[in-house]
C-alpha positions in Angstrom: 109.4 -44.3 -51.0 112.7 -46.0 -50.1 116.1 -44.8 -51.5 116.3 -47.9 -53.7 112.9 -47.2 -55.2 113.7 -43.5 -55.7 116.9 -44.4 -57.6 115.0 -46.9 -59.8 112.3 -44.2 -60.6 115.0 -41.7 -61.4 116.8 -44.2 -63.6 113.5 -45.0 -65.5 112.6 -41.3 -65.9 116.1 -40.7 -67.3 115.7 -43.6 -69.8 112.3 -42.4 -70.8 113.6 -38.9 -71.5 116.6 -40.4 -73.4 114.3 -42.5 -75.6 112.1 -39.4 -76.4 115.2 -37.5 -77.3 116.2 -40.4 -79.7 112.7 -40.5 -81.2 112.9 -36.8 -82.0 116.4 -37.2 -83.4 115.2 -40.0 -85.7 112.3 -37.8 -86.8 109.7 -40.4 -85.6 106.3 -39.6 -84.3 106.5 -39.1 -80.5 103.5 -41.1 -79.6 101.7 -40.8 -76.2 103.2 -41.0 -72.9 101.7 -43.1 -70.1 99.0 -44.6 -72.2 96.3 -46.9 -70.9 95.6 -49.4 -73.6 93.4 -51.9 -71.8 89.9 -50.7 -71.0 88.9 -51.1 -67.4 92.4 -51.6 -66.3 94.9 -49.2 -64.7 97.8 -50.5 -66.7 99.8 -47.8 -68.3 102.7 -48.2 -70.9 105.5 -45.8 -71.0 104.9 -44.7 -74.7 102.3 -45.7 -77.2 101.3 -45.1 -80.8 97.5 -45.9 -80.8 97.2 -45.5 -84.6 99.8 -48.3 -85.0 98.6 -50.4 -82.1 102.1 -50.2 -80.6 103.0 -50.0 -77.0 106.5 -49.5 -75.5 107.6 -50.4 -72.0 111.0 -49.1 -70.7 112.4 -51.7 -68.3 114.4 -49.4 -66.0 114.1 -51.6 -63.1 115.9 -54.7 -64.6 118.8 -54.1 -62.1 117.7 -55.8 -58.9 118.0 -54.9 -55.3 118.1 -57.3 -52.5 115.8 -56.8 -49.5 115.9 -58.9 -46.3 112.3 -60.0 -45.5 110.8 -60.6 -42.1 111.5 -64.3 -42.6 115.2 -63.5 -42.8 115.4 -64.5 -46.5 116.8 -62.2 -49.1 114.3 -61.3 -51.8 115.2 -59.8 -55.1 113.0 -56.9 -56.2 112.5 -55.4 -59.7 111.4 -56.7 -63.0 113.5 -59.9 -62.5 111.7 -60.8 -59.2 109.1 -63.5 -59.6 106.3 -61.1 -58.7 107.7 -58.5 -61.2 107.9 -60.9 -64.0 104.4 -62.2 -63.3 103.0 -58.6 -63.4 104.8 -57.9 -66.6 103.4 -61.1 -68.2 99.9 -60.2 -67.1 100.2 -56.7 -68.5 101.7 -57.9 -71.8 99.0 -60.6 -72.2 96.2 -58.1 -71.4 97.6 -55.8 -74.2 98.0 -58.7 -76.7 94.3 -59.8 -76.1 93.3 -56.2 -77.0 95.3 -56.4 -80.2 98.3 -54.4 -79.3 102.0 -55.1 -80.1 104.4 -54.6 -77.2 108.2 -53.7 -77.6 110.5 -53.5 -74.6 113.4 -51.1 -74.2 116.0 -51.2 -71.4 119.2 -49.4 -70.4 121.5 -51.2 -72.9 119.1 -50.8 -75.9 118.5 -47.1 -75.2 122.2 -46.3 -74.5 123.4 -48.0 -77.8 120.3 -46.6 -79.7 119.4 -50.1 -80.9 115.9 -49.8 -79.6 115.1 -46.6 -81.4 116.3 -48.3 -84.6 113.9 -51.3 -83.9 111.1 -48.8 -83.3 111.9 -47.0 -86.6 111.7 -50.3 -88.4 108.4 -51.1 -86.9 106.9 -47.7 -87.6 108.2 -47.8 -91.2 106.9 -51.3 -91.7 103.3 -50.7 -90.6 102.9 -47.2 -92.1 
């Protein structure tokens, strides 16, 4: 794993731990980590509440890194690369077709606690 990939993984792990801490502070159910919601697919969501049909994806890789390809062109990697966006769309669509709702969290919405507030509104609405 490259240094850049290691840093992205550590950032995402940190964000997932911070979100779980906020969930506990708000007294919300913790849900299930690394949940596979689509039968026959290896797609896993960072956190899920199966009884609520809710999936959460933490977008820790929004910050991009530039990698010089063999062709000499600079490619942007991460969730904002074309291939990353297409993978995210495919994953979201697969979940939607199975009847799941998907919410996205990122560095900003976890750091300012706005995501956990959104999560609480959803959970309280569907209970």
